[in-house]
N, CA, C and O atoms as a DFTB+ gen file, in Angstrom:
320 C
 N C O
     1  1     227.994     212.850     208.494
     2  2     227.582     212.380     207.178
     3  2     227.888     213.452     206.177
     4  3     227.685     214.639     206.431
     5  1     228.384     213.024     205.026
     6  2     228.771     213.983     203.984
     7  2     227.652     214.386     202.961
     8  3     227.880     215.199     202.065
     9  1     226.459     213.796     203.128
    10  2     225.403     214.163     202.236
    11  2     225.304     213.369     200.942
    12  3     224.370     213.594     200.171
    13  1     226.243     212.434     200.666
    14  2     226.251     211.683     199.476
    15  2     225.394     210.429     199.636
    16  3     225.310     209.876     200.733
    17  1     224.777     209.990     198.590
    18  2     223.916     208.819     198.601
    19  2     224.744     207.553     198.191
    20  3     225.786     207.671     197.546
    21  1     224.257     206.364     198.575
    22  2     224.852     205.109     198.186
    23  2     223.718     204.172     197.825
    24  3     222.729     204.048     198.547
    25  1     223.897     203.478     196.623
    26  2     222.889     202.508     196.254
    27  2     223.229     201.141     196.748
    28  3     224.394     200.745     196.781
    29  1     222.220     200.430     197.128
    30  2     222.455     199.019     197.754
    31  2     221.449     198.143     197.057
    32  3     220.444     198.584     196.499
    33  1     221.797     196.830     197.127
    34  2     220.857     195.816     196.704
    35  2     220.835     194.703     197.809
    36  3     221.792     194.608     198.578
    37  1     219.815     193.904     197.897
    38  2     219.638     192.889     198.745
    39  2     219.935     191.540     198.224
    40  3     219.424     191.212     197.153
    41  1     220.703     190.721     198.859
    42  2     221.067     189.377     198.459
    43  2     220.424     188.399     199.396
    44  3     221.011     188.079     200.429
    45  1     219.201     187.889     199.078
    46  2     218.468     187.056     200.017
    47  2     219.240     185.823     200.414
    48  3     219.111     185.446     201.578
    49  1     220.011     185.156     199.615
    50  2     220.788     184.034     200.017
    51  2     221.778     184.276     201.113
    52  3     222.036     183.420     201.958
    53  1     222.333     185.473     201.079
    54  2     223.291     185.908     202.109
    55  2     222.625     186.687     203.220
    56  3     223.229     186.914     204.268
    57  1     221.387     187.100     203.005
    58  2     220.671     187.951     203.988
    59  2     221.524     189.208     204.372
    60  3     221.713     189.543     205.542
    61  1     222.011     189.857     203.310
    62  2     222.761     191.037     203.691
    63  2     222.615     192.072     202.489
    64  3     222.328     191.719     201.345
    65  1     222.833     193.330     202.860
    66  2     222.855     194.419     201.876
    67  2     224.191     194.499     201.225
    68  3     225.211     194.289     201.881
    69  1     224.226     194.815     199.881
    70  2     225.443     194.970     199.169
    71  2     225.494     196.288     198.437
    72  3     224.616     196.625     197.642
    73  1     226.558     197.030     198.731
    74  2     226.794     198.352     198.052
    75  2     227.007     198.117     196.547
    76  3     227.862     197.303     196.196
    77  1     226.303     198.760     195.677
    78  2     226.479     198.531     194.239
    79  2     227.654     199.347     193.696
    80  3     228.038     199.166     192.540
    81  1     228.251     200.269     194.528
    82  2     229.390     200.952     193.998
    83  2     229.070     202.323     193.446
    84  3     227.968     202.856     193.584
    85  1     230.139     202.885     192.788
    86  2     229.972     204.161     192.126
    87  2     230.799     204.218     190.904
    88  3     231.745     203.446     190.752
    89  1     230.451     205.171     189.969
    90  2     231.237     205.217     188.794
    91  2     232.643     205.633     189.052
    92  3     232.827     206.498     189.908
    93  1     233.661     205.124     188.415
    94  2     235.058     205.300     188.735
    95  2     235.466     206.801     188.661
    96  3     236.231     207.276     189.500
    97  1     234.969     207.507     187.691
    98  2     235.411     208.919     187.485
    99  2     234.417     209.902     188.149
   100  3     234.588     211.114     188.018
   101  1     233.403     209.411     188.845
   102  2     232.486     210.302     189.463
   103  2     232.605     210.419     190.952
   104  3     233.558     209.899     191.532
   105  1     231.694     211.068     191.581
   106  2     231.602     211.216     193.075
   107  2     230.997     209.867     193.482
   108  3     230.318     209.188     192.711
   109  1     231.304     209.507     194.806
   110  2     230.686     208.260     195.266
   111  2     229.240     208.432     195.668
   112  3     228.832     208.091     196.778
   113  1     228.449     208.989     194.702
   114  2     227.044     209.317     194.946
   115  2     226.130     208.573     193.960
   116  3     225.986     208.979     192.807
   117  1     225.517     207.477     194.431
   118  2     224.686     206.646     193.645
   119  2     223.399     206.560     194.248
   120  3     223.232     206.823     195.439
   121  1     222.377     206.164     193.400
   122  2     221.052     205.912     193.914
   123  2     220.476     204.667     193.151
   124  3     220.463     204.624     191.921
   125  1     220.007     203.669     193.939
   126  2     219.370     202.531     193.279
   127  2     217.883     202.827     193.273
   128  3     217.277     203.133     194.300
   129  1     217.296     202.721     192.036
   130  2     215.915     203.129     191.907
   131  2     215.063     201.971     191.487
   132  3     213.881     201.973     191.828
   133  1     215.550     200.981     190.777
   134  2     214.713     199.821     190.383
   135  2     215.441     198.551     190.624
   136  3     216.663     198.517     190.480
   137  1     214.736     197.464     190.996
   138  2     215.324     196.190     191.249
   139  2     214.534     195.087     190.507
   140  3     213.330     194.926     190.706
   141  1     215.252     194.332     189.645
   142  2     214.548     193.268     188.899
   143  2     214.675     192.013     189.525
   144  3     215.545     191.871     190.384
   145  1     213.881     191.023     189.199
   146  2     213.893     189.690     189.854
   147  2     215.165     188.912     189.627
   148  3     215.461     187.985     190.380
   149  1     215.900     189.255     188.643
   150  2     217.171     188.588     188.332
   151  2     218.377     189.246     189.045
   152  3     219.527     188.840     188.880
   153  1     218.042     190.312     189.868
   154  2     219.192     190.976     190.583
   155  2     219.662     192.211     189.822
   156  3     220.558     192.886     190.331
   157  1     219.146     192.563     188.665
   158  2     219.556     193.807     187.983
   159  2     219.089     195.029     188.804
   160  3     217.988     195.008     189.354
   161  1     219.897     196.073     188.892
   162  2     219.489     197.247     189.628
   163  2     219.748     198.419     188.663
   164  3     220.825     198.510     188.073
   165  1     218.776     199.298     188.509
   166  2     218.896     200.498     187.757
   167  2     218.852     201.670     188.725
   168  3     218.300     201.611     189.824
   169  1     219.472     202.739     188.240
   170  2     219.553     203.951     189.118
   171  2     220.281     205.062     188.416
   172  3     220.315     205.194     187.193
   173  1     220.861     205.854     189.296
   174  2     221.682     207.012     188.707
   175  2     222.899     207.287     189.578
   176  3     222.964     206.856     190.729
   177  1     223.858     208.006     189.017
   178  2     225.072     208.383     189.707
   179  2     225.559     209.727     189.113
   180  3     225.449     209.980     187.913
   181  1     226.081     210.542     189.981
   182  2     226.670     211.803     189.437
   183  2     228.048     211.546     188.979
   184  3     228.800     210.798     189.605
   185  1     228.409     212.185     187.842
   186  2     229.693     211.904     187.220
   187  2     230.064     213.173     186.418
   188  3     229.425     213.527     185.428
   189  1     231.146     213.841     186.909
   190  2     231.591     215.085     186.243
   191  2     230.567     216.123     186.155
   192  3     230.501     216.834     185.152
   193  1     229.693     216.270     187.225
   194  2     228.699     217.309     187.247
   195  2     227.396     216.917     186.539
   196  3     226.457     217.713     186.511
   197  1     227.314     215.689     185.956
   198  2     226.130     215.228     185.165
   199  2     225.604     213.989     185.873
   200  3     226.345     213.272     186.545
   201  1     224.331     213.760     185.708
   202  2     223.609     212.657     186.227
   203  2     223.714     211.575     185.084
   204  3     223.400     211.845     183.925
   205  1     224.144     210.410     185.451
   206  2     224.235     209.262     184.499
   207  2     223.354     208.196     184.932
   208  3     223.231     207.937     186.130
   209  1     222.699     207.528     183.976
   210  2     221.968     206.292     184.254
   211  2     222.940     205.204     184.469
   212  3     223.994     205.145     183.835
   213  1     222.566     204.286     185.422
   214  2     223.499     203.138     185.687
   215  2     222.693     201.904     185.736
   216  3     221.486     201.901     185.974
   217  1     223.453     200.787     185.486
   218  2     222.926     199.449     185.549
   219  2     223.825     198.572     186.350
   220  3     224.979     198.428     185.948
   221  1     223.420     197.947     187.477
   222  2     224.231     196.985     188.194
   223  2     223.795     195.614     187.815
   224  3     222.608     195.306     187.927
   225  1     224.688     194.767     187.370
   226  2     224.471     193.333     187.077
   227  2     225.256     192.503     188.035
   228  3     226.472     192.673     188.115
   229  1     224.631     191.602     188.779
   230  2     225.380     190.657     189.587
   231  2     226.521     189.902     188.877
   232  3     226.280     189.285     187.839
   233  1     227.608     189.930     189.346
   234  2     228.802     189.267     188.720
   235  2     229.536     190.117     187.797
   236  3     230.721     189.870     187.578
   237  1     228.931     191.127     187.214
   238  2     229.603     191.987     186.281
   239  2     229.830     193.403     186.823
   240  3     230.767     194.069     186.382
   241  1     228.998     193.893     187.775
   242  2     229.239     195.152     188.423
   243  2     228.431     196.204     187.786
   244  3     227.414     195.928     187.151
   245  1     228.902     197.513     187.957
   246  2     228.243     198.694     187.571
   247  2     228.527     199.182     186.165
   248  3     229.700     199.228     185.797
   249  1     227.593     199.534     185.383
   250  2     227.807     200.038     183.997
   251  2     227.217     201.399     183.889
   252  3     226.128     201.649     184.406
   253  1     227.919     202.307     183.218
   254  2     227.450     203.640     182.903
   255  2     226.697     203.607     181.625
   256  3     227.257     203.305     180.571
   257  1     225.354     203.930     181.704
   258  2     224.537     203.957     180.492
   259  2     224.454     205.261     179.827
   260  3     223.703     205.412     178.863
   261  1     225.218     206.259     180.308
   262  2     225.253     207.580     179.653
   263  2     224.628     208.677     180.458
   264  3     223.889     208.444     181.415
   265  1     224.944     209.882     180.046
   266  2     224.343     211.068     180.736
   267  2     222.872     211.293     180.403
   268  3     222.424     211.141     179.267
   269  1     222.146     211.666     181.460
   270  2     220.786     211.970     181.297
   271  2     220.551     213.420     181.013
   272  3     221.201     214.254     181.644
   273  1     219.677     213.788     180.119
   274  2     219.473     215.134     179.717
   275  2     218.440     215.816     180.575
   276  3     217.426     216.267     180.042
   277  1     218.644     215.922     181.907
   278  2     217.774     216.559     182.776
   279  2     218.513     217.679     183.594
   280  3     219.731     217.614     183.766
   281  1     217.804     218.641     184.062
   282  2     218.490     219.612     184.972
   283  2     219.036     219.044     186.231
   284  3     218.383     218.163     186.790
   285  1     220.157     219.447     186.740
   286  2     220.719     218.803     187.873
   287  2     219.744     218.859     189.083
   288  3     219.875     218.013     189.968
   289  1     218.767     219.817     189.173
   290  2     217.905     219.871     190.246
   291  2     216.839     218.783     190.188
   292  3     216.150     218.585     191.189
   293  1     216.664     218.078     189.101
   294  2     215.712     217.083     188.923
   295  2     216.174     215.663     189.386
   296  3     217.366     215.370     189.299
   297  1     215.289     214.802     189.860
   298  2     215.724     213.558     190.243
   299  2     215.420     212.631     189.116
   300  3     214.379     212.800     188.481
   301  1     216.285     211.616     188.799
   302  2     216.195     210.695     187.705
   303  2     215.775     209.404     188.323
   304  3     216.405     208.943     189.274
   305  1     214.657     208.760     187.780
   306  2     214.282     207.468     188.300
   307  2     214.290     206.462     187.033
   308  3     214.166     206.833     185.866
   309  1     214.438     205.283     187.410
   310  2     214.484     204.133     186.342
   311  2     213.787     202.926     186.801
   312  3     213.495     202.826     187.992
   313  1     213.484     201.973     185.936
   314  2     212.925     200.768     186.294
   315  2     213.511     199.585     185.460
   316  3     214.033     199.781     184.363
   317  1     213.411     198.459     185.976
   318  2     214.006     197.273     185.281
   319  2     212.858     196.505     184.640
   320  3     213.083     195.477     184.001
């Protein structure tokens, strides 16, 4: 294992886990932190040495919501 995290969401209709992906210019290190009833997933991803807030929307994919202003040693959490 390389120590990187991956964010997943659950699709009840398919009864399977789905990888939400990673930011294109970042490392493949994402964390899913919040799941809404409509399938929206919030979390974070490392990108160019910074932690970015992310939003996954079913059918549209992953969006970068911008860099978080927290020290790299801190964990960022989010909710939907």
